[in-house]
N, C-alpha and C positions, 0 to 999 in steps of 0.2 A: 711213866706214861708211854703207851705204845699206840701206834696206828694200826688199825685192823681193816683188812680188805676181805670181804666175803665174795664167794663165787659159787657157781654150780646150780643156781636156780634156773627155772625155765618152765615150759609148759609140759605137763605130763598127763596121761589119761588116768582115770580112776583105777586103782589097783597097782599103779606103777611105782617106780622107785626113783629116787634122786639122792645124790651125795653132795652135800654142801661142804665147802671148805672155807676156813678163815685163817688167813696168813697174817702174822704180826710182824711189825717192824723191829721188834726187840725181843728180848727173852721173855718167855711166859712160864718158866719153870716154877716160879713162886706164886703164880696166879691161879685163881679159880676161873675157869673158862666156861662160859655159858652160851646157850642159844635161847633167844626169845623170838617171838613173832607178833606181828600186829596186822590184823585184817582191817579193811576200811570200816570206820565207825566203831571199832573196838579198842579197848585198852591193850597195851603191850602185855603179852602173856608169856610166862615161863615155859620153856620147852624142855631143856636138859642142862645139866651141869656136870663137869668133871673137875674135881678139885686138884690141888697140887700133888696129892698122894694117889691120884687115880681113882678115887671113889666117885661113883656116878649117882645121879638122881634125875628123875624125870617127872614131867607134869602128868597128872592123872589121865589125861586124854591120850597119852602116848600108847598105853596098853601094849607094850612090848614091840611096837612097830619101828621105833627109832633106836639107833645106837650112837652114842657120842664117844669119841676117842681123841687122843692127843698124841702129838709127836713133838716133844720139847726140842729135839735137835733141829727139826725143820720149822719150829715156831708155828706150828699148824694144829688146828683143831678141825675135826670132821664131824658131820652129822649125817649118818646113813639113814635114810628114810625109806620105808617100804609100806605097802598097803595103803597108799595115799588115797584120800577122798576129798571131796569138794570142801569139806570143813578145814582142810589143811592149807587152803589158799590164803596166802598172807605174804608180807615182807618178813624175811627172817634176818635177825640181827645177831651179831656176835658181840659178846661182852667179855672183857678181861677185868677181873677184880682182884685188888690187893688191899687188904684191910678194908677200908671204907671208900676206896677210890675206884671208880669205874671208868673204863674206856670202851667206847662203842664204835662199831663199824657203821657204814652207810646202808647196809642191808642188801639182800638179794631177793628178787621176787620169785615166789613159787606159785604157780597157777595149776590147779588140778581140774581138768575139764575134758569132756569127750568132744 
């Protein structure tokens, strides 16, 4: 089990970029690391995943705008987001998964507005 702390959220104008970070309290080298998001009134939605081998996958809505990366030595996962629009406004959560066990962070708010 690891503790996860997200950062990097904030207010950004449409078309802008943000880089989210997720720092773990312990090793993540054997874990699949993911980002999810949840907007008010909506269910939590899958954004991106990078598995322990570095293979990535993305939600359909991403359409090439986001890049997930990991640095096992720094126990950190990043989500580089560009081309943001109002539909991307949500709380973004980091998830670390090993087998069927998930650890979640508290989330970071991303607001896209002019």
